[in-house]
TORKOL-4160 file (C-alpha; in steps of 0.2 Angstrom, whole numbers, padded with zeros to 4 digits, m for minus):
434
<pt num="1" X="0651" Y="0435" Z="0425"/>
<pt num="2" X="0634" Y="0428" Z="0427"/>
<pt num="3" X="0620" Y="0434" Z="0439"/>
<pt num="4" X="0602" Y="0429" Z="0441"/>
<pt num="5" X="0590" Y="0441" Z="0449"/>
<pt num="6" X="0576" Y="0430" Z="0454"/>
<pt num="7" X="0557" Y="0433" Z="0460"/>
<pt num="8" X="0557" Y="0452" Z="0460"/>
<pt num="9" X="0543" Y="0463" Z="0455"/>
<pt num="10" X="0550" Y="0470" Z="0438"/>
<pt num="11" X="0545" Y="0488" Z="0433"/>
<pt num="12" X="0549" Y="0492" Z="0416"/>
<pt num="13" X="0542" Y="0509" Z="0411"/>
<pt num="14" X="0550" Y="0508" Z="0394"/>
<pt num="15" X="0539" Y="0495" Z="0389"/>
<pt num="16" X="0525" Y="0498" Z="0401"/>
<pt num="17" X="0527" Y="0481" Z="0409"/>
<pt num="18" X="0526" Y="0476" Z="0427"/>
<pt num="19" X="0527" Y="0459" Z="0436"/>
<pt num="20" X="0536" Y="0446" Z="0445"/>
<pt num="21" X="0551" Y="0438" Z="0435"/>
<pt num="22" X="0568" Y="0434" Z="0433"/>
<pt num="23" X="0582" Y="0443" Z="0425"/>
<pt num="24" X="0598" Y="0433" Z="0418"/>
<pt num="25" X="0614" Y="0445" Z="0417"/>
<pt num="26" X="0630" Y="0440" Z="0408"/>
<pt num="27" X="0645" Y="0450" Z="0406"/>
<pt num="28" X="0635" Y="0466" Z="0411"/>
<pt num="29" X="0621" Y="0465" Z="0400"/>
<pt num="30" X="0603" Y="0458" Z="0402"/>
<pt num="31" X="0603" Y="0442" Z="0392"/>
<pt num="32" X="0586" Y="0435" Z="0396"/>
<pt num="33" X="0570" Y="0440" Z="0406"/>
<pt num="34" X="0557" Y="0428" Z="0411"/>
<pt num="35" X="0540" Y="0430" Z="0419"/>
<pt num="36" X="0522" Y="0431" Z="0416"/>
<pt num="37" X="0512" Y="0419" Z="0405"/>
<pt num="38" X="0519" Y="0413" Z="0389"/>
<pt num="39" X="0537" Y="0419" Z="0395"/>
<pt num="40" X="0544" Y="0403" Z="0404"/>
<pt num="41" X="0561" Y="0403" Z="0396"/>
<pt num="42" X="0575" Y="0391" Z="0403"/>
<pt num="43" X="0591" Y="0400" Z="0410"/>
<pt num="44" X="0607" Y="0392" Z="0410"/>
<pt num="45" X="0612" Y="0395" Z="0428"/>
<pt num="46" X="0628" Y="0386" Z="0429"/>
<pt num="47" X="0641" Y="0397" Z="0438"/>
<pt num="48" X="0628" Y="0410" Z="0440"/>
<pt num="49" X="0627" Y="0421" Z="0457"/>
<pt num="50" X="0610" Y="0422" Z="0462"/>
<pt num="51" X="0602" Y="0437" Z="0470"/>
<pt num="52" X="0585" Y="0434" Z="0479"/>
<pt num="53" X="0573" Y="0449" Z="0475"/>
<pt num="54" X="0558" Y="0441" Z="0482"/>
<pt num="55" X="0547" Y="0455" Z="0490"/>
<pt num="56" X="0558" Y="0468" Z="0482"/>
<pt num="57" X="0557" Y="0481" Z="0467"/>
<pt num="58" X="0568" Y="0477" Z="0452"/>
<pt num="59" X="0570" Y="0493" Z="0443"/>
<pt num="60" X="0581" Y="0502" Z="0430"/>
<pt num="61" X="0595" Y="0510" Z="0439"/>
<pt num="62" X="0592" Y="0527" Z="0444"/>
<pt num="63" X="0600" Y="0542" Z="0433"/>
<pt num="64" X="0603" Y="0558" Z="0440"/>
<pt num="65" X="0604" Y="0572" Z="0428"/>
<pt num="66" X="0611" Y="0585" Z="0441"/>
<pt num="67" X="0625" Y="0581" Z="0452"/>
<pt num="68" X="0640" Y="0590" Z="0458"/>
<pt num="69" X="0654" Y="0580" Z="0461"/>
<pt num="70" X="0665" Y="0595" Z="0464"/>
<pt num="71" X="0681" Y="0587" Z="0456"/>
<pt num="72" X="0693" Y="0595" Z="0450"/>
<pt num="73" X="0696" Y="0608" Z="0463"/>
<pt num="74" X="0683" Y="0605" Z="0476"/>
<pt num="75" X="0689" Y="0589" Z="0484"/>
<pt num="76" X="0687" Y="0596" Z="0500"/>
<pt num="77" X="0668" Y="0595" Z="0499"/>
<pt num="78" X="0667" Y="0579" Z="0487"/>
<pt num="79" X="0677" Y="0568" Z="0475"/>
<pt num="80" X="0672" Y="0557" Z="0461"/>
<pt num="81" X="0675" Y="0542" Z="0471"/>
<pt num="82" X="0664" Y="0547" Z="0486"/>
<pt num="83" X="0651" Y="0556" Z="0475"/>
<pt num="84" X="0648" Y="0541" Z="0465"/>
<pt num="85" X="0649" Y="0529" Z="0481"/>
<pt num="86" X="0635" Y="0541" Z="0488"/>
<pt num="87" X="0626" Y="0538" Z="0471"/>
<pt num="88" X="0626" Y="0519" Z="0472"/>
<pt num="89" X="0621" Y="0520" Z="0489"/>
<pt num="90" X="0605" Y="0530" Z="0484"/>
<pt num="91" X="0601" Y="0519" Z="0469"/>
<pt num="92" X="0609" Y="0528" Z="0455"/>
<pt num="93" X="0619" Y="0519" Z="0441"/>
<pt num="94" X="0623" Y="0535" Z="0431"/>
<pt num="95" X="0627" Y="0553" Z="0436"/>
<pt num="96" X="0629" Y="0568" Z="0426"/>
<pt num="97" X="0642" Y="0580" Z="0433"/>
<pt num="98" X="0639" Y="0598" Z="0433"/>
<pt num="99" X="0654" Y="0609" Z="0426"/>
<pt num="100" X="0655" Y="0622" Z="0440"/>
<pt num="101" X="0672" Y="0614" Z="0445"/>
<pt num="102" X="0689" Y="0623" Z="0447"/>
<pt num="103" X="0694" Y="0624" Z="0434"/>
<pt num="104" X="0677" Y="0623" Z="0426"/>
<pt num="105" X="0673" Y="0610" Z="0413"/>
<pt num="106" X="0674" Y="0621" Z="0397"/>
<pt num="107" X="0687" Y="0612" Z="0388"/>
<pt num="108" X="0691" Y="0595" Z="0382"/>
<pt num="109" X="0705" Y="0593" Z="0396"/>
<pt num="110" X="0694" Y="0594" Z="0411"/>
<pt num="111" X="0681" Y="0583" Z="0402"/>
<pt num="112" X="0695" Y="0570" Z="0399"/>
<pt num="113" X="0701" Y="0571" Z="0417"/>
<pt num="114" X="0683" Y="0568" Z="0423"/>
<pt num="115" X="0680" Y="0553" Z="0413"/>
<pt num="116" X="0698" Y="0545" Z="0418"/>
<pt num="117" X="0695" Y="0548" Z="0435"/>
<pt num="118" X="0678" Y="0541" Z="0435"/>
<pt num="119" X="0684" Y="0525" Z="0426"/>
<pt num="120" X="0697" Y="0523" Z="0439"/>
<pt num="121" X="0689" Y="0526" Z="0454"/>
<pt num="122" X="0670" Y="0528" Z="0450"/>
<pt num="123" X="0657" Y="0516" Z="0459"/>
<pt num="124" X="0644" Y="0520" Z="0443"/>
<pt num="125" X="0644" Y="0529" Z="0427"/>
<pt num="126" X="0648" Y="0547" Z="0426"/>
<pt num="127" X="0644" Y="0558" Z="0411"/>
<pt num="128" X="0651" Y="0575" Z="0411"/>
<pt num="129" X="0640" Y="0591" Z="0408"/>
<pt num="130" X="0651" Y="0605" Z="0399"/>
<pt num="131" X="0650" Y="0624" Z="0402"/>
<pt num="132" X="0639" Y="0634" Z="0390"/>
<pt num="133" X="0651" Y="0648" Z="0391"/>
<pt num="134" X="0671" Y="0649" Z="0394"/>
<pt num="135" X="0674" Y="0650" Z="0412"/>
<pt num="136" X="0656" Y="0652" Z="0415"/>
<pt num="137" X="0657" Y="0670" Z="0413"/>
<pt num="138" X="0642" Y="0671" Z="0402"/>
<pt num="139" X="0650" Y="0679" Z="0386"/>
<pt num="140" X="0659" Y="0667" Z="0375"/>
<pt num="141" X="0652" Y="0651" Z="0371"/>
<pt num="142" X="0663" Y="0635" Z="0373"/>
<pt num="143" X="0667" Y="0624" Z="0357"/>
<pt num="144" X="0651" Y="0614" Z="0358"/>
<pt num="145" X="0658" Y="0601" Z="0345"/>
<pt num="146" X="0674" Y="0598" Z="0354"/>
<pt num="147" X="0666" Y="0594" Z="0371"/>
<pt num="148" X="0652" Y="0584" Z="0364"/>
<pt num="149" X="0666" Y="0573" Z="0355"/>
<pt num="150" X="0676" Y="0572" Z="0371"/>
<pt num="151" X="0660" Y="0566" Z="0380"/>
<pt num="152" X="0650" Y="0580" Z="0387"/>
<pt num="153" X="0630" Y="0574" Z="0386"/>
<pt num="154" X="0624" Y="0593" Z="0389"/>
<pt num="155" X="0629" Y="0610" Z="0392"/>
<pt num="156" X="0625" Y="0621" Z="0408"/>
<pt num="157" X="0632" Y="0636" Z="0417"/>
<pt num="158" X="0623" Y="0629" Z="0431"/>
<pt num="159" X="0626" Y="0639" Z="0448"/>
<pt num="160" X="0626" Y="0654" Z="0436"/>
<pt num="161" X="0613" Y="0660" Z="0424"/>
<pt num="162" X="0617" Y="0664" Z="0406"/>
<pt num="163" X="0610" Y="0682" Z="0408"/>
<pt num="164" X="0614" Y="0688" Z="0390"/>
<pt num="165" X="0598" Y="0683" Z="0379"/>
<pt num="166" X="0609" Y="0683" Z="0363"/>
<pt num="167" X="0623" Y="0672" Z="0371"/>
<pt num="168" X="0608" Y="0660" Z="0376"/>
<pt num="169" X="0601" Y="0661" Z="0360"/>
<pt num="170" X="0617" Y="0656" Z="0351"/>
<pt num="171" X="0620" Y="0641" Z="0364"/>
<pt num="172" X="0604" Y="0635" Z="0359"/>
<pt num="173" X="0609" Y="0636" Z="0340"/>
<pt num="174" X="0625" Y="0627" Z="0343"/>
<pt num="175" X="0618" Y="0613" Z="0355"/>
<pt num="176" X="0603" Y="0610" Z="0342"/>
<pt num="177" X="0618" Y="0606" Z="0329"/>
<pt num="178" X="0627" Y="0596" Z="0342"/>
<pt num="179" X="0611" Y="0586" Z="0346"/>
<pt num="180" X="0611" Y="0589" Z="0364"/>
<pt num="181" X="0601" Y="0600" Z="0377"/>
<pt num="182" X="0605" Y="0617" Z="0386"/>
<pt num="183" X="0601" Y="0614" Z="0405"/>
<pt num="184" X="0596" Y="0631" Z="0410"/>
<pt num="185" X="0599" Y="0639" Z="0427"/>
<pt num="186" X="0584" Y="0649" Z="0427"/>
<pt num="187" X="0589" Y="0666" Z="0438"/>
<pt num="188" X="0588" Y="0684" Z="0435"/>
<pt num="189" X="0604" Y="0688" Z="0445"/>
<pt num="190" X="0599" Y="0706" Z="0449"/>
<pt num="191" X="0583" Y="0701" Z="0455"/>
<pt num="192" X="0590" Y="0689" Z="0466"/>
<pt num="193" X="0607" Y="0697" Z="0471"/>
<pt num="194" X="0611" Y="0696" Z="0490"/>
<pt num="195" X="0594" Y="0684" Z="0493"/>
<pt num="196" X="0596" Y="0671" Z="0506"/>
<pt num="197" X="0578" Y="0663" Z="0506"/>
<pt num="198" X="0562" Y="0665" Z="0497"/>
<pt num="199" X="0556" Y="0681" Z="0497"/>
<pt num="200" X="0540" Y="0680" Z="0507"/>
<pt num="201" X="0532" Y="0679" Z="0526"/>
<pt num="202" X="0547" Y="0670" Z="0532"/>
<pt num="203" X="0559" Y="0682" Z="0525"/>
<pt num="204" X="0549" Y="0696" Z="0533"/>
<pt num="205" X="0549" Y="0687" Z="0550"/>
<pt num="206" X="0567" Y="0684" Z="0549"/>
<pt num="207" X="0573" Y="0700" Z="0541"/>
<pt num="208" X="0582" Y="0691" Z="0529"/>
<pt num="209" X="0584" Y="0696" Z="0510"/>
<pt num="210" X="0572" Y="0685" Z="0500"/>
<pt num="211" X="0574" Y="0680" Z="0483"/>
<pt num="212" X="0557" Y="0682" Z="0474"/>
<pt num="213" X="0549" Y="0668" Z="0463"/>
<pt num="214" X="0550" Y="0681" Z="0448"/>
<pt num="215" X="0569" Y="0678" Z="0448"/>
<pt num="216" X="0566" Y="0662" Z="0442"/>
<pt num="217" X="0549" Y="0663" Z="0432"/>
<pt num="218" X="0556" Y="0678" Z="0421"/>
<pt num="219" X="0571" Y="0668" Z="0415"/>
<pt num="220" X="0560" Y="0652" Z="0412"/>
<pt num="221" X="0549" Y="0663" Z="0401"/>
<pt num="222" X="0563" Y="0670" Z="0392"/>
<pt num="223" X="0571" Y="0653" Z="0388"/>
<pt num="224" X="0554" Y="0646" Z="0383"/>
<pt num="225" X="0555" Y="0660" Z="0370"/>
<pt num="226" X="0572" Y="0658" Z="0364"/>
<pt num="227" X="0568" Y="0638" Z="0363"/>
<pt num="228" X="0554" Y="0643" Z="0351"/>
<pt num="229" X="0564" Y="0655" Z="0342"/>
<pt num="230" X="0579" Y="0644" Z="0337"/>
<pt num="231" X="0570" Y="0627" Z="0339"/>
<pt num="232" X="0584" Y="0622" Z="0352"/>
<pt num="233" X="0581" Y="0610" Z="0366"/>
<pt num="234" X="0581" Y="0619" Z="0383"/>
<pt num="235" X="0580" Y="0610" Z="0399"/>
<pt num="236" X="0573" Y="0620" Z="0415"/>
<pt num="237" X="0583" Y="0614" Z="0430"/>
<pt num="238" X="0577" Y="0614" Z="0448"/>
<pt num="239" X="0559" Y="0621" Z="0446"/>
<pt num="240" X="0553" Y="0628" Z="0462"/>
<pt num="241" X="0538" Y="0639" Z="0459"/>
<pt num="242" X="0520" Y="0638" Z="0454"/>
<pt num="243" X="0521" Y="0651" Z="0440"/>
<pt num="244" X="0537" Y="0641" Z="0432"/>
<pt num="245" X="0526" Y="0625" Z="0432"/>
<pt num="246" X="0512" Y="0635" Z="0423"/>
<pt num="247" X="0524" Y="0643" Z="0410"/>
<pt num="248" X="0532" Y="0626" Z="0406"/>
<pt num="249" X="0515" Y="0618" Z="0405"/>
<pt num="250" X="0508" Y="0631" Z="0393"/>
<pt num="251" X="0525" Y="0630" Z="0383"/>
<pt num="252" X="0523" Y="0611" Z="0381"/>
<pt num="253" X="0505" Y="0613" Z="0376"/>
<pt num="254" X="0512" Y="0626" Z="0361"/>
<pt num="255" X="0525" Y="0613" Z="0355"/>
<pt num="256" X="0540" Y="0621" Z="0361"/>
<pt num="257" X="0555" Y="0609" Z="0363"/>
<pt num="258" X="0557" Y="0610" Z="0383"/>
<pt num="259" X="0560" Y="0598" Z="0396"/>
<pt num="260" X="0561" Y="0602" Z="0415"/>
<pt num="261" X="0567" Y="0594" Z="0432"/>
<pt num="262" X="0564" Y="0597" Z="0451"/>
<pt num="263" X="0572" Y="0590" Z="0465"/>
<pt num="264" X="0565" Y="0581" Z="0481"/>
<pt num="265" X="0567" Y="0595" Z="0493"/>
<pt num="266" X="0555" Y="0606" Z="0482"/>
<pt num="267" X="0541" Y="0594" Z="0484"/>
<pt num="268" X="0545" Y="0588" Z="0502"/>
<pt num="269" X="0548" Y="0605" Z="0513"/>
<pt num="270" X="0544" Y="0623" Z="0512"/>
<pt num="271" X="0552" Y="0640" Z="0517"/>
<pt num="272" X="0546" Y="0637" Z="0535"/>
<pt num="273" X="0560" Y="0626" Z="0539"/>
<pt num="274" X="0573" Y="0641" Z="0537"/>
<pt num="275" X="0565" Y="0652" Z="0548"/>
<pt num="276" X="0576" Y="0644" Z="0562"/>
<pt num="277" X="0591" Y="0650" Z="0552"/>
<pt num="278" X="0594" Y="0631" Z="0546"/>
<pt num="279" X="0609" Y="0633" Z="0533"/>
<pt num="280" X="0606" Y="0615" Z="0529"/>
<pt num="281" X="0590" Y="0620" Z="0520"/>
<pt num="282" X="0598" Y="0636" Z="0512"/>
<pt num="283" X="0597" Y="0630" Z="0494"/>
<pt num="284" X="0596" Y="0640" Z="0477"/>
<pt num="285" X="0582" Y="0642" Z="0471"/>
<pt num="286" X="0576" Y="0644" Z="0488"/>
<pt num="287" X="0563" Y="0633" Z="0496"/>
<pt num="288" X="0546" Y="0640" Z="0492"/>
<pt num="289" X="0528" Y="0640" Z="0499"/>
<pt num="290" X="0515" Y="0626" Z="0503"/>
<pt num="291" X="0506" Y="0632" Z="0486"/>
<pt num="292" X="0522" Y="0630" Z="0476"/>
<pt num="293" X="0525" Y="0612" Z="0484"/>
<pt num="294" X="0507" Y="0607" Z="0479"/>
<pt num="295" X="0510" Y="0615" Z="0460"/>
<pt num="296" X="0527" Y="0604" Z="0460"/>
<pt num="297" X="0517" Y="0589" Z="0463"/>
<pt num="298" X="0504" Y="0592" Z="0452"/>
<pt num="299" X="0517" Y="0596" Z="0439"/>
<pt num="300" X="0525" Y="0579" Z="0441"/>
<pt num="301" X="0507" Y="0571" Z="0440"/>
<pt num="302" X="0503" Y="0578" Z="0424"/>
<pt num="303" X="0519" Y="0576" Z="0415"/>
<pt num="304" X="0523" Y="0595" Z="0415"/>
<pt num="305" X="0539" Y="0591" Z="0425"/>
<pt num="306" X="0548" Y="0576" Z="0417"/>
<pt num="307" X="0563" Y="0573" Z="0429"/>
<pt num="308" X="0566" Y="0571" Z="0447"/>
<pt num="309" X="0585" Y="0576" Z="0449"/>
<pt num="310" X="0594" Y="0578" Z="0466"/>
<pt num="311" X="0606" Y="0594" Z="0462"/>
<pt num="312" X="0616" Y="0585" Z="0475"/>
<pt num="313" X="0627" Y="0600" Z="0481"/>
<pt num="314" X="0639" Y="0594" Z="0495"/>
<pt num="315" X="0648" Y="0606" Z="0506"/>
<pt num="316" X="0661" Y="0605" Z="0520"/>
<pt num="317" X="0654" Y="0605" Z="0538"/>
<pt num="318" X="0663" Y="0622" Z="0541"/>
<pt num="319" X="0656" Y="0631" Z="0528"/>
<pt num="320" X="0638" Y="0626" Z="0532"/>
<pt num="321" X="0642" Y="0631" Z="0550"/>
<pt num="322" X="0644" Y="0649" Z="0545"/>
<pt num="323" X="0628" Y="0661" Z="0549"/>
<pt num="324" X="0614" Y="0659" Z="0536"/>
<pt num="325" X="0620" Y="0675" Z="0526"/>
<pt num="326" X="0637" Y="0668" Z="0524"/>
<pt num="327" X="0635" Y="0648" Z="0521"/>
<pt num="328" X="0634" Y="0642" Z="0504"/>
<pt num="329" X="0618" Y="0636" Z="0494"/>
<pt num="330" X="0615" Y="0617" Z="0492"/>
<pt num="331" X="0609" Y="0600" Z="0500"/>
<pt num="332" X="0618" Y="0585" Z="0498"/>
<pt num="333" X="0604" Y="0575" Z="0490"/>
<pt num="334" X="0610" Y="0558" Z="0482"/>
<pt num="335" X="0607" Y="0546" Z="0497"/>
<pt num="336" X="0589" Y="0553" Z="0502"/>
<pt num="337" X="0582" Y="0555" Z="0484"/>
<pt num="338" X="0574" Y="0538" Z="0483"/>
<pt num="339" X="0566" Y="0537" Z="0500"/>
<pt num="340" X="0559" Y="0556" Z="0498"/>
<pt num="341" X="0552" Y="0552" Z="0481"/>
<pt num="342" X="0543" Y="0536" Z="0485"/>
<pt num="343" X="0533" Y="0546" Z="0495"/>
<pt num="344" X="0524" Y="0552" Z="0479"/>
<pt num="345" X="0519" Y="0534" Z="0476"/>
<pt num="346" X="0514" Y="0532" Z="0494"/>
<pt num="347" X="0503" Y="0547" Z="0493"/>
<pt num="348" X="0496" Y="0542" Z="0476"/>
<pt num="349" X="0504" Y="0556" Z="0466"/>
<pt num="350" X="0514" Y="0545" Z="0455"/>
<pt num="351" X="0513" Y="0526" Z="0451"/>
<pt num="352" X="0529" Y="0517" Z="0454"/>
<pt num="353" X="0531" Y="0516" Z="0434"/>
<pt num="354" X="0529" Y="0534" Z="0433"/>
<pt num="355" X="0542" Y="0538" Z="0447"/>
<pt num="356" X="0555" Y="0527" Z="0437"/>
<pt num="357" X="0552" Y="0536" Z="0421"/>
<pt num="358" X="0555" Y="0552" Z="0431"/>
<pt num="359" X="0570" Y="0545" Z="0439"/>
<pt num="360" X="0578" Y="0534" Z="0426"/>
<pt num="361" X="0570" Y="0534" Z="0409"/>
<pt num="362" X="0566" Y="0551" Z="0405"/>
<pt num="363" X="0583" Y="0558" Z="0411"/>
<pt num="364" X="0590" Y="0544" Z="0399"/>
<pt num="365" X="0580" Y="0549" Z="0384"/>
<pt num="366" X="0583" Y="0568" Z="0386"/>
<pt num="367" X="0601" Y="0566" Z="0387"/>
<pt num="368" X="0603" Y="0551" Z="0374"/>
<pt num="369" X="0610" Y="0538" Z="0387"/>
<pt num="370" X="0609" Y="0520" Z="0386"/>
<pt num="371" X="0600" Y="0518" Z="0402"/>
<pt num="372" X="0583" Y="0518" Z="0410"/>
<pt num="373" X="0576" Y="0502" Z="0403"/>
<pt num="374" X="0576" Y="0484" Z="0407"/>
<pt num="375" X="0576" Y="0474" Z="0390"/>
<pt num="376" X="0586" Y="0459" Z="0384"/>
<pt num="377" X="0602" Y="0467" Z="0377"/>
<pt num="378" X="0603" Y="0482" Z="0387"/>
<pt num="379" X="0615" Y="0487" Z="0400"/>
<pt num="380" X="0613" Y="0478" Z="0416"/>
<pt num="381" X="0611" Y="0494" Z="0426"/>
<pt num="382" X="0598" Y="0490" Z="0441"/>
<pt num="383" X="0592" Y="0495" Z="0456"/>
<pt num="384" X="0583" Y="0481" Z="0468"/>
<pt num="385" X="0575" Y="0491" Z="0481"/>
<pt num="386" X="0565" Y="0487" Z="0497"/>
<pt num="387" X="0549" Y="0498" Z="0496"/>
<pt num="388" X="0543" Y="0495" Z="0514"/>
<pt num="389" X="0560" Y="0497" Z="0523"/>
<pt num="390" X="0558" Y="0510" Z="0536"/>
<pt num="391" X="0574" Y="0520" Z="0540"/>
<pt num="392" X="0581" Y="0535" Z="0549"/>
<pt num="393" X="0592" Y="0548" Z="0539"/>
<pt num="394" X="0610" Y="0546" Z="0547"/>
<pt num="395" X="0622" Y="0558" Z="0540"/>
<pt num="396" X="0637" Y="0550" Z="0549"/>
<pt num="397" X="0632" Y="0534" Z="0538"/>
<pt num="398" X="0633" Y="0544" Z="0522"/>
<pt num="399" X="0646" Y="0539" Z="0509"/>
<pt num="400" X="0646" Y="0557" Z="0503"/>
<pt num="401" X="0657" Y="0570" Z="0512"/>
<pt num="402" X="0642" Y="0581" Z="0511"/>
<pt num="403" X="0633" Y="0580" Z="0527"/>
<pt num="404" X="0622" Y="0594" Z="0523"/>
<pt num="405" X="0604" Y="0590" Z="0523"/>
<pt num="406" X="0590" Y="0596" Z="0531"/>
<pt num="407" X="0582" Y="0579" Z="0531"/>
<pt num="408" X="0594" Y="0572" Z="0545"/>
<pt num="409" X="0584" Y="0562" Z="0557"/>
<pt num="410" X="0569" Y="0560" Z="0545"/>
<pt num="411" X="0560" Y="0544" Z="0545"/>
<pt num="412" X="0559" Y="0537" Z="0527"/>
<pt num="413" X="0551" Y="0522" Z="0518"/>
<pt num="414" X="0560" Y="0513" Z="0503"/>
<pt num="415" X="0579" Y="0510" Z="0502"/>
<pt num="416" X="0590" Y="0501" Z="0489"/>
<pt num="417" X="0595" Y="0483" Z="0494"/>
<pt num="418" X="0606" Y="0480" Z="0479"/>
<pt num="419" X="0613" Y="0489" Z="0465"/>
<pt num="420" X="0621" Y="0482" Z="0449"/>
<pt num="421" X="0632" Y="0494" Z="0440"/>
<pt num="422" X="0643" Y="0490" Z="0426"/>
<pt num="423" X="0644" Y="0473" Z="0430"/>
<pt num="424" X="0648" Y="0475" Z="0449"/>
<pt num="425" X="0635" Y="0470" Z="0462"/>
<pt num="426" X="0633" Y="0480" Z="0477"/>
<pt num="427" X="0625" Y="0473" Z="0492"/>
<pt num="428" X="0619" Y="0488" Z="0502"/>
<pt num="429" X="0610" Y="0479" Z="0516"/>
<pt num="430" X="0617" Y="0484" Z="0532"/>
<pt num="431" X="0630" Y="0496" Z="0523"/>
<pt num="432" X="0639" Y="0483" Z="0514"/>
<pt num="433" X="0646" Y="0483" Z="0498"/>
<pt num="434" X="0654" Y="0500" Z="0497"/>
């Protein structure tokens, strides 16, 4: 199969290059790139499908290193088929699925099931993340070597913190030997127990039990110390507070082997949205204050925060229709992530190249994936996006089974037009292609 992407604005942060050009794709790989002075190569276009990318951004396909696909066991909320369809709709060509399924991905059999199911029904690449501990119970660590050999690209007990520091130390040691990071859900479960929203002004006004920022920050500090002790790689998931950003900044300055992510909701909205008891805005860690939002943006700007991930957490409508104390945590994030994150470019917090680093190149490098770049010979995982398309978030049009987003009805600017993943071309204009 041969495809020519013509006349798009190519952004390749891996090489630092940016400009108008053409990309030739054959059999799922980039075979030639032309554009710019001195690079006027002649393409053999016989039999090629042409994609007109004039006026559009041509980017490496986005990589989400924090997705909940729910399968196996949670098919009432999402499946690998619907979740990967949602990913492609959002511009993602690779997603890494968290292990808090039923049963958890703590053994080779579940990893193999996910990979086989994704090969049959997935619209994009799926990379499993294994549990840190058996059953995600926080006590006995899994067989890291076996899960790594089966296809896991990282380990996490996401949704549950590894509270036992000795267990976390051993996990970092074993993961170092396996050459993969531990993705840490930083939460002191005793401090957070029973909490619904951020502890502060809004929790006081609503009489809802709050989760203090310290519940996150204490565990960030602990994991920084353990990473320094072991030399292991720790990746801090869904950073939400100003103090967490500062702790990570200091750790990086001290040479600790640490990376970090945040999510679009943590730099887009604050705890104020929850004061009307909006369960669609109930997320863990909770939405924080304006001061925290500004700190997250600064952490993205100065490189303290390496990755923008979605923490896509779909839930059934009935669950989110419960009262705010009973409804589950989580936001369905794959299909709004690009539009929300492009606001950082429009507000001049990041350049388009820096945004692509955080949504494609950096997660690929952290996890050792062959993605995040537009180079001759690389896999043709490509996002072609219209940065100027204005649209309203309509959850009825979501490919995801999870309609739980506080951004429903929001006006966003910037949207995928085409996605090329695994040699398949998805035309996303007017909802076509999926």
